[in-house]
C-alpha positions, 0 to 999 in steps of 0.5 A: 431462501434460494438466494442463500444458495448463491449468496453464501458461496459468493460471500465465502469467495469474496472473503477468501479473495480478501484474505489472499490479497492481504497475505500477498500485501504482507509478503510483498512488504507493503506494511513495513513502513507505515510512518515513513511517508507520513513523516516525509512531508515534514522534511525540507527538499529545497537543497540545491545541488551544485553540478558545475563550476559556474553554479551558485 
C-alpha cells in the first residue's frame, strides 16, 4: 500500500509529460503531412540535370 504513494504521482507525472510532448509535436507541425513521406518513395528521382555545355 505504501508503494501507491509513490506510483500514483509518478504515473500522473508521466502522463502529463506525454501529453505535453504530444501538444509540443502538434504545435511544431509534426503531424501535418503524414502521407507525403510514404508516397515519396514511389516517385522516381533518377532525373539527371545538365549543368554545363559538355554534359550529356
